[in-house]
BALOBA-1460 file (C-alpha; in Angstrom, 3 decimals):
// residues 288
<rec num="1" residu="m" x="33.304" y="48.193" z="73.323"/>
<rec num="2" residu="n" x="36.004" y="50.648" z="74.320"/>
<rec num="3" residu="g" x="34.821" y="53.808" z="72.575"/>
<rec num="4" residu="p" x="32.704" y="55.355" z="69.814"/>
<rec num="5" residu="e" x="35.279" y="54.508" z="67.153"/>
<rec num="6" residu="e" x="35.109" y="50.806" z="67.993"/>
<rec num="7" residu="v" x="31.300" y="51.002" z="67.930"/>
<rec num="8" residu="r" x="31.489" y="52.630" z="64.500"/>
<rec num="9" residu="a" x="33.896" y="49.984" z="63.201"/>
<rec num="10" residu="r" x="31.827" y="47.071" z="64.532"/>
<rec num="11" residu="l" x="28.615" y="48.474" z="63.054"/>
<rec num="12" residu="e" x="30.258" y="49.149" z="59.705"/>
<rec num="13" residu="e" x="31.396" y="45.509" z="59.632"/>
<rec num="14" residu="t" x="27.700" y="44.599" z="59.620"/>
<rec num="15" residu="g" x="27.078" y="46.971" z="56.700"/>
<rec num="16" residu="y" x="25.488" y="49.735" z="58.790"/>
<rec num="17" residu="l" x="27.147" y="53.143" z="58.350"/>
<rec num="18" residu="v" x="26.980" y="55.625" z="61.234"/>
<rec num="19" residu="d" x="28.022" y="59.224" z="61.732"/>
<rec num="20" residu="d" x="29.880" y="60.594" z="64.755"/>
<rec num="21" residu="g" x="26.749" y="61.525" z="66.695"/>
<rec num="22" residu="l" x="25.155" y="58.107" z="66.358"/>
<rec num="23" residu="a" x="28.406" y="56.310" z="67.195"/>
<rec num="24" residu="v" x="28.644" y="58.305" z="70.444"/>
<rec num="25" residu="a" x="24.972" y="57.677" z="71.278"/>
<rec num="26" residu="c" x="25.372" y="53.919" z="70.759"/>
<rec num="27" residu="f" x="28.537" y="53.793" z="72.854"/>
<rec num="28" residu="l" x="26.871" y="55.644" z="75.734"/>
<rec num="29" residu="a" x="23.807" y="53.400" z="75.529"/>
<rec num="30" residu="l" x="26.086" y="50.363" z="75.846"/>
<rec num="31" residu="r" x="28.331" y="51.791" z="78.561"/>
<rec num="32" residu="l" x="25.614" y="53.384" z="80.724"/>
<rec num="33" residu="h" x="22.929" y="50.718" z="80.141"/>
<rec num="34" residu="r" x="20.513" y="53.399" z="78.998"/>
<rec num="35" residu="p" x="17.806" y="52.875" z="76.349"/>
<rec num="36" residu="l" x="18.431" y="54.658" z="73.050"/>
<rec num="37" residu="f" x="15.405" y="56.562" z="71.740"/>
<rec num="38" residu="c" x="15.627" y="56.912" z="67.949"/>
<rec num="39" residu="e" x="13.246" y="59.343" z="66.289"/>
<rec num="40" residu="g" x="12.867" y="60.377" z="62.672"/>
<rec num="41" residu="d" x="10.968" y="59.763" z="59.466"/>
<rec num="42" residu="a" x="10.206" y="56.218" z="58.366"/>
<rec num="43" residu="g" x="12.927" y="54.498" z="56.360"/>
<rec num="44" residu="v" x="15.956" y="56.342" z="57.734"/>
<rec num="45" residu="g" x="17.549" y="53.337" z="59.464"/>
<rec num="46" residu="k" x="16.171" y="53.325" z="63.007"/>
<rec num="47" residu="t" x="15.003" y="49.723" z="63.036"/>
<rec num="48" residu="a" x="18.061" y="48.613" z="61.076"/>
<rec num="49" residu="l" x="20.272" y="50.054" z="63.834"/>
<rec num="50" residu="a" x="18.891" y="47.576" z="66.359"/>
<rec num="51" residu="a" x="19.540" y="44.676" z="63.993"/>
<rec num="52" residu="a" x="23.083" y="45.926" z="63.355"/>
<rec num="53" residu="l" x="23.765" y="46.262" z="67.090"/>
<rec num="54" residu="a" x="22.544" y="42.720" z="67.685"/>
<rec num="55" residu="e" x="24.819" y="41.403" z="64.943"/>
<rec num="56" residu="a" x="27.799" y="43.448" z="66.178"/>
<rec num="57" residu="l" x="27.317" y="42.213" z="69.754"/>
<rec num="58" residu="g" x="26.565" y="38.623" z="68.783"/>
<rec num="59" residu="a" x="23.291" y="38.867" z="70.693"/>
<rec num="60" residu="p" x="19.753" y="37.863" z="69.702"/>
<rec num="61" residu="l" x="17.425" y="40.618" z="68.527"/>
<rec num="62" residu="i" x="14.091" y="40.567" z="70.369"/>
<rec num="63" residu="r" x="11.494" y="42.776" z="68.706"/>
<rec num="64" residu="l" x="8.302" y="44.228" z="70.138"/>
<rec num="65" residu="q" x="6.187" y="45.791" z="67.392"/>
<rec num="66" residu="c" x="3.934" y="48.413" z="68.960"/>
<rec num="67" residu="h" x="0.409" y="49.113" z="67.759"/>
<rec num="68" residu="e" x="-2.694" y="50.886" z="68.957"/>
<rec num="69" residu="g" x="-4.198" y="49.063" z="71.931"/>
<rec num="70" residu="i" x="-1.112" y="46.997" z="72.809"/>
<rec num="71" residu="d" x="-1.136" y="46.014" z="76.488"/>
<rec num="72" residu="a" x="1.122" y="44.369" z="79.069"/>
<rec num="73" residu="s" x="-0.080" y="40.822" z="78.363"/>
<rec num="74" residu="q" x="0.914" y="41.149" z="74.706"/>
<rec num="75" residu="a" x="4.285" y="42.700" z="75.537"/>
<rec num="76" residu="l" x="5.334" y="41.022" z="78.786"/>
<rec num="77" residu="y" x="3.812" y="37.617" z="79.516"/>
<rec num="78" residu="d" x="0.636" y="35.599" z="79.461"/>
<rec num="79" residu="w" x="-0.487" y="32.281" z="80.895"/>
<rec num="80" residu="d" x="-0.950" y="29.308" z="78.573"/>
<rec num="81" residu="f" x="-4.568" y="28.586" z="79.488"/>
<rec num="82" residu="p" x="-5.053" y="25.590" z="77.132"/>
<rec num="83" residu="r" x="-2.028" y="23.805" z="78.642"/>
<rec num="84" residu="q" x="-3.170" y="24.695" z="82.155"/>
<rec num="85" residu="l" x="-6.598" y="23.219" z="81.416"/>
<rec num="86" residu="l" x="-5.065" y="20.024" z="80.028"/>
<rec num="87" residu="h" x="-2.896" y="19.719" z="83.136"/>
<rec num="88" residu="l" x="-5.933" y="20.242" z="85.354"/>
<rec num="89" residu="r" x="-7.920" y="17.543" z="83.567"/>
<rec num="90" residu="a" x="-4.991" y="15.134" z="83.700"/>
<rec num="91" residu="a" x="-4.572" y="15.754" z="87.417"/>
<rec num="92" residu="e" x="-8.288" y="15.196" z="88.039"/>
<rec num="93" residu="a" x="-8.190" y="11.980" z="86.018"/>
<rec num="94" residu="a" x="-5.251" y="10.815" z="88.147"/>
<rec num="95" residu="g" x="-7.285" y="11.475" z="91.292"/>
<rec num="96" residu="a" x="-5.457" y="14.558" z="92.563"/>
<rec num="97" residu="v" x="-7.166" y="15.888" z="95.711"/>
<rec num="98" residu="d" x="-4.727" y="18.521" z="97.040"/>
<rec num="99" residu="a" x="-6.282" y="21.738" z="95.714"/>
<rec num="100" residu="d" x="-3.485" y="24.028" z="96.937"/>
<rec num="101" residu="r" x="-0.800" y="21.888" z="95.347"/>
<rec num="102" residu="l" x="-2.753" y="21.662" z="92.104"/>
<rec num="103" residu="e" x="-3.187" y="25.428" z="91.987"/>
<rec num="104" residu="g" x="0.541" y="25.896" z="92.535"/>
<rec num="105" residu="e" x="1.272" y="23.532" z="89.677"/>
<rec num="106" residu="l" x="-1.035" y="25.469" z="87.350"/>
<rec num="107" residu="y" x="0.999" y="28.626" z="87.861"/>
<rec num="108" residu="d" x="4.366" y="27.025" z="87.338"/>
<rec num="109" residu="r" x="6.949" y="28.677" z="85.067"/>
<rec num="110" residu="r" x="6.403" y="26.037" z="82.379"/>
<rec num="111" residu="f" x="2.908" y="27.402" z="81.747"/>
<rec num="112" residu="l" x="4.111" y="30.980" z="81.334"/>
<rec num="113" residu="i" x="4.353" y="32.375" z="77.792"/>
<rec num="114" residu="a" x="7.176" y="34.905" z="77.713"/>
<rec num="115" residu="r" x="6.452" y="37.830" z="75.412"/>
<rec num="116" residu="p" x="9.249" y="40.058" z="74.025"/>
<rec num="117" residu="l" x="9.833" y="42.194" z="77.143"/>
<rec num="118" residu="l" x="10.123" y="39.229" z="79.504"/>
<rec num="119" residu="r" x="12.289" y="37.312" z="77.006"/>
<rec num="120" residu="a" x="14.646" y="40.289" z="76.858"/>
<rec num="121" residu="l" x="14.954" y="40.360" z="80.666"/>
<rec num="122" residu="e" x="15.684" y="36.638" z="80.794"/>
<rec num="123" residu="t" x="18.094" y="36.546" z="77.833"/>
<rec num="124" residu="c" x="21.640" y="37.707" z="78.475"/>
<rec num="125" residu="p" x="22.923" y="39.332" z="76.377"/>
<rec num="126" residu="s" x="20.126" y="40.581" z="74.149"/>
<rec num="127" residu="v" x="19.072" y="43.594" z="72.102"/>
<rec num="128" residu="l" x="15.469" y="44.670" z="72.672"/>
<rec num="129" residu="l" x="13.813" y="46.649" z="69.886"/>
<rec num="130" residu="i" x="10.621" y="48.471" z="70.899"/>
<rec num="131" residu="d" x="9.535" y="49.489" z="67.442"/>
<rec num="132" residu="e" x="7.223" y="52.434" z="66.667"/>
<rec num="133" residu="i" x="6.444" y="53.339" z="70.268"/>
<rec num="134" residu="d" x="4.508" y="56.326" z="68.937"/>
<rec num="135" residu="r" x="1.783" y="53.907" z="67.800"/>
<rec num="136" residu="a" x="1.118" y="52.735" z="71.377"/>
<rec num="137" residu="d" x="-1.075" y="54.656" z="73.825"/>
<rec num="138" residu="d" x="-0.294" y="56.576" z="77.014"/>
<rec num="139" residu="e" x="-1.032" y="53.637" z="79.305"/>
<rec num="140" residu="f" x="1.550" y="51.462" z="77.594"/>
<rec num="141" residu="e" x="4.136" y="54.226" z="77.810"/>
<rec num="142" residu="a" x="3.500" y="54.450" z="81.564"/>
<rec num="143" residu="f" x="3.948" y="50.679" z="81.853"/>
<rec num="144" residu="l" x="7.337" y="50.928" z="80.116"/>
<rec num="145" residu="l" x="8.627" y="53.586" z="82.513"/>
<rec num="146" residu="e" x="9.194" y="51.220" z="85.441"/>
<rec num="147" residu="l" x="10.497" y="48.379" z="83.311"/>
<rec num="148" residu="l" x="13.094" y="50.571" z="81.582"/>
<rec num="149" residu="s" x="14.163" y="52.111" z="84.894"/>
<rec num="150" residu="e" x="14.604" y="48.910" z="86.906"/>
<rec num="151" residu="f" x="14.880" y="46.266" z="84.161"/>
<rec num="152" residu="s" x="12.702" y="44.045" z="86.307"/>
<rec num="153" residu="v" x="9.090" y="42.953" z="86.475"/>
<rec num="154" residu="t" x="6.984" y="41.314" z="89.164"/>
<rec num="155" residu="i" x="4.821" y="38.338" z="88.238"/>
<rec num="156" residu="p" x="2.366" y="37.905" z="91.147"/>
<rec num="157" residu="e" x="2.345" y="34.102" z="90.963"/>
<rec num="158" residu="l" x="6.129" y="33.699" z="90.561"/>
<rec num="159" residu="g" x="7.855" y="36.748" z="92.023"/>
<rec num="160" residu="t" x="10.256" y="39.298" z="90.566"/>
<rec num="161" residu="v" x="12.224" y="38.679" z="87.389"/>
<rec num="162" residu="r" x="15.277" y="40.916" z="87.115"/>
<rec num="163" residu="a" x="17.753" y="41.085" z="84.253"/>
<rec num="164" residu="q" x="21.229" y="39.934" z="85.307"/>
<rec num="165" residu="v" x="22.613" y="42.317" z="82.687"/>
<rec num="166" residu="p" x="20.225" y="44.920" z="81.247"/>
<rec num="167" residu="p" x="19.415" y="44.327" z="77.590"/>
<rec num="168" residu="v" x="20.493" y="46.886" z="75.018"/>
<rec num="169" residu="v" x="17.232" y="48.722" z="74.365"/>
<rec num="170" residu="v" x="16.424" y="50.633" z="71.175"/>
<rec num="171" residu="l" x="13.106" y="52.480" z="70.956"/>
<rec num="172" residu="t" x="11.990" y="53.909" z="67.629"/>
<rec num="173" residu="s" x="9.406" y="56.554" z="66.789"/>
<rec num="174" residu="n" x="8.225" y="57.897" z="63.438"/>
<rec num="175" residu="r" x="6.795" y="60.889" z="65.301"/>
<rec num="176" residu="t" x="3.194" y="60.262" z="64.325"/>
<rec num="177" residu="r" x="2.522" y="61.670" z="67.796"/>
<rec num="178" residu="e" x="4.666" y="63.109" z="70.562"/>
<rec num="179" residu="v" x="5.992" y="60.587" z="73.068"/>
<rec num="180" residu="h" x="5.797" y="61.771" z="76.676"/>
<rec num="181" residu="d" x="8.815" y="63.473" z="78.210"/>
<rec num="182" residu="a" x="8.843" y="61.019" z="81.137"/>
<rec num="183" residu="l" x="9.770" y="58.185" z="78.784"/>
<rec num="184" residu="k" x="12.282" y="60.236" z="76.809"/>
<rec num="185" residu="r" x="14.059" y="61.320" z="80.001"/>
<rec num="186" residu="r" x="14.913" y="57.717" z="80.748"/>
<rec num="187" residu="c" x="16.621" y="57.377" z="77.384"/>
<rec num="188" residu="l" x="19.469" y="58.751" z="75.352"/>
<rec num="189" residu="y" x="18.005" y="60.562" z="72.342"/>
<rec num="190" residu="h" x="19.101" y="60.611" z="68.717"/>
<rec num="191" residu="w" x="17.325" y="62.247" z="65.792"/>
<rec num="192" residu="f" x="17.697" y="60.406" z="62.482"/>
<rec num="193" residu="d" x="17.784" y="62.864" z="59.613"/>
<rec num="194" residu="h" x="17.898" y="61.965" z="55.940"/>
<rec num="195" residu="p" x="21.564" y="61.534" z="54.954"/>
<rec num="196" residu="d" x="23.345" y="63.774" z="52.485"/>
<rec num="197" residu="f" x="24.138" y="62.511" z="48.996"/>
<rec num="198" residu="a" x="27.575" y="61.078" z="49.783"/>
<rec num="199" residu="r" x="26.435" y="59.110" z="52.836"/>
<rec num="200" residu="e" x="23.286" y="57.838" z="51.156"/>
<rec num="201" residu="l" x="25.265" y="56.713" z="48.123"/>
<rec num="202" residu="a" x="27.706" y="54.911" z="50.405"/>
<rec num="203" residu="i" x="24.794" y="53.139" z="52.113"/>
<rec num="204" residu="v" x="23.315" y="52.053" z="48.794"/>
<rec num="205" residu="r" x="26.690" y="50.788" z="47.564"/>
<rec num="206" residu="r" x="27.240" y="48.913" z="50.821"/>
<rec num="207" residu="r" x="23.809" y="47.287" z="50.760"/>
<rec num="208" residu="l" x="23.759" y="46.589" z="47.000"/>
<rec num="209" residu="p" x="27.349" y="45.938" z="45.908"/>
<rec num="210" residu="g" x="26.200" y="44.354" z="42.642"/>
<rec num="211" residu="v" x="24.438" y="47.503" z="41.409"/>
<rec num="212" residu="s" x="26.400" y="49.628" z="38.950"/>
<rec num="213" residu="q" x="28.019" y="52.802" z="40.255"/>
<rec num="214" residu="r" x="26.137" y="54.898" z="37.687"/>
<rec num="215" residu="l" x="22.754" y="53.453" z="38.659"/>
<rec num="216" residu="a" x="23.423" y="53.936" z="42.377"/>
<rec num="217" residu="e" x="24.459" y="57.562" z="41.814"/>
<rec num="218" residu="q" x="21.421" y="58.358" z="39.665"/>
<rec num="219" residu="v" x="18.907" y="56.753" z="42.004"/>
<rec num="220" residu="t" x="20.413" y="58.483" z="45.029"/>
<rec num="221" residu="a" x="20.357" y="61.841" z="43.259"/>
<rec num="222" residu="l" x="16.736" y="61.324" z="42.180"/>
<rec num="223" residu="v" x="15.628" y="60.458" z="45.702"/>
<rec num="224" residu="q" x="17.450" y="63.501" z="47.078"/>
<rec num="225" residu="t" x="15.558" y="65.619" z="44.531"/>
<rec num="226" residu="l" x="12.208" y="64.042" z="45.413"/>
<rec num="227" residu="r" x="12.779" y="64.765" z="49.120"/>
<rec num="228" residu="s" x="13.105" y="68.463" z="48.348"/>
<rec num="229" residu="e" x="9.578" y="68.478" z="46.905"/>
<rec num="230" residu="d" x="6.377" y="68.906" z="48.888"/>
<rec num="231" residu="l" x="5.449" y="65.220" z="49.058"/>
<rec num="232" residu="l" x="2.975" y="63.571" z="51.399"/>
<rec num="233" residu="k" x="5.582" y="60.947" z="52.307"/>
<rec num="234" residu="p" x="9.184" y="61.730" z="51.368"/>
<rec num="235" residu="p" x="11.138" y="58.552" z="50.588"/>
<rec num="236" residu="g" x="13.644" y="57.248" z="53.106"/>
<rec num="237" residu="v" x="16.928" y="55.440" z="52.616"/>
<rec num="238" residu="a" x="15.053" y="52.144" z="52.599"/>
<rec num="239" residu="e" x="13.115" y="53.316" z="49.546"/>
<rec num="240" residu="t" x="16.331" y="54.412" z="47.829"/>
<rec num="241" residu="i" x="17.686" y="50.889" z="48.263"/>
<rec num="242" residu="d" x="14.394" y="49.368" z="47.085"/>
<rec num="243" residu="w" x="14.356" y="51.542" z="43.960"/>
<rec num="244" residu="a" x="17.949" y="50.749" z="43.027"/>
<rec num="245" residu="e" x="17.312" y="47.048" z="43.629"/>
<rec num="246" residu="a" x="14.173" y="47.107" z="41.457"/>
<rec num="247" residu="l" x="15.952" y="48.830" z="38.569"/>
<rec num="248" residu="d" x="18.879" y="46.445" z="38.834"/>
<rec num="249" residu="a" x="16.479" y="43.484" z="38.783"/>
<rec num="250" residu="l" x="15.148" y="44.828" z="35.472"/>
<rec num="251" residu="g" x="18.666" y="44.760" z="34.068"/>
<rec num="252" residu="a" x="19.252" y="48.526" z="34.144"/>
<rec num="253" residu="s" x="22.761" y="49.898" z="34.521"/>
<rec num="254" residu="e" x="21.457" y="53.461" z="34.522"/>
<rec num="255" residu="v" x="18.085" y="55.179" z="34.880"/>
<rec num="256" residu="d" x="15.927" y="56.338" z="32.004"/>
<rec num="257" residu="a" x="12.563" y="58.102" z="32.248"/>
<rec num="258" residu="e" x="10.495" y="55.099" z="31.173"/>
<rec num="259" residu="l" x="12.025" y="52.746" z="33.733"/>
<rec num="260" residu="a" x="11.904" y="55.398" z="36.451"/>
<rec num="261" residu="v" x="8.166" y="55.915" z="35.949"/>
<rec num="262" residu="a" x="7.496" y="52.170" z="35.747"/>
<rec num="263" residu="t" x="9.220" y="51.548" z="39.084"/>
<rec num="264" residu="l" x="7.919" y="54.537" z="41.058"/>
<rec num="265" residu="g" x="5.964" y="52.130" z="43.260"/>
<rec num="266" residu="s" x="9.263" y="51.065" z="44.798"/>
<rec num="267" residu="v" x="9.955" y="54.537" z="46.159"/>
<rec num="268" residu="l" x="6.642" y="56.418" z="46.484"/>
<rec num="269" residu="k" x="3.597" y="55.018" z="48.242"/>
<rec num="270" residu="y" x="0.953" y="57.696" z="47.602"/>
<rec num="271" residu="r" x="-0.827" y="58.317" z="44.294"/>
<rec num="272" residu="e" x="-0.478" y="62.097" z="44.671"/>
<rec num="273" residu="d" x="3.277" y="61.791" z="45.211"/>
<rec num="274" residu="a" x="3.660" y="59.517" z="42.187"/>
<rec num="275" residu="e" x="1.729" y="61.915" z="39.966"/>
<rec num="276" residu="r" x="3.912" y="64.813" z="41.088"/>
<rec num="277" residu="a" x="7.064" y="62.776" z="40.526"/>
<rec num="278" residu="r" x="6.093" y="61.896" z="36.951"/>
<rec num="279" residu="g" x="6.187" y="65.568" z="36.072"/>
<rec num="280" residu="l" x="9.546" y="66.042" z="37.779"/>
<rec num="281" residu="l" x="11.434" y="62.989" z="36.537"/>
<rec num="282" residu="p" x="12.595" y="64.207" z="33.100"/>
<rec num="283" residu="t" x="14.167" y="67.348" z="34.587"/>
<rec num="284" residu="a" x="15.492" y="65.448" z="37.594"/>
<rec num="285" residu="l" x="17.103" y="62.838" z="35.345"/>
<rec num="286" residu="l" x="19.013" y="65.552" z="33.506"/>
<rec num="287" residu="g" x="20.340" y="66.769" z="36.854"/>
<rec num="288" residu="a" x="21.216" y="63.234" z="37.924"/>
């Protein structure tokens, strides 16, 4: 892509709306082959960006979902021990006597299970999503440092695997903990804030073209109001879309208090937040 404006246009063709800062960050990530570290609250579009980039580039999206305790074997590669054992038994049944040759056959590439990171290195082009890196531990972060710097990995039995063209890498964090500076320094950084009313409404209309204009406006205004309250988990754009979709599925063309309360589970995920919202909805609906 030749510049941020082309990046913006290609992403908007997929239905993903970006502002100037994000368009520039995506362009630089593509041009400089640098990972893009996306941080912000849940539901603001970080994961969706990776999917939109993959669609815009015509490349497969390879996703690594991080979690507590994730290690290199789950993220990079592992050996298919059941197949290796079957091969060993078959070779013994056939009377194989060359131990060195048999051992070499056991660690052939066909017995290697490629996990997301190795698949991304071997697939050209590709978009690699390392989702919720803040859920992983320090050791896994340290493991990623070398891989994201060199875009290569050494498999002792097979040698070094190096990406012919580095994958487009998007890392996301919901900031449940601070990610180490060493990892962030290897990336371009972009903070995802909640959008203003006009941009959020545009996103809802783009994602749900069949929803009435009035319903989309009211739901967006209500979510904007809820975010200004002291909630345990403020709703993201994803929840705005879910709420509008739920109301539309119930046949609503606009929001009323009864329907809003009945569908609060689409937008709020904590009992305390829902209870607070029930007291706010009548006033908020008048404003919407």
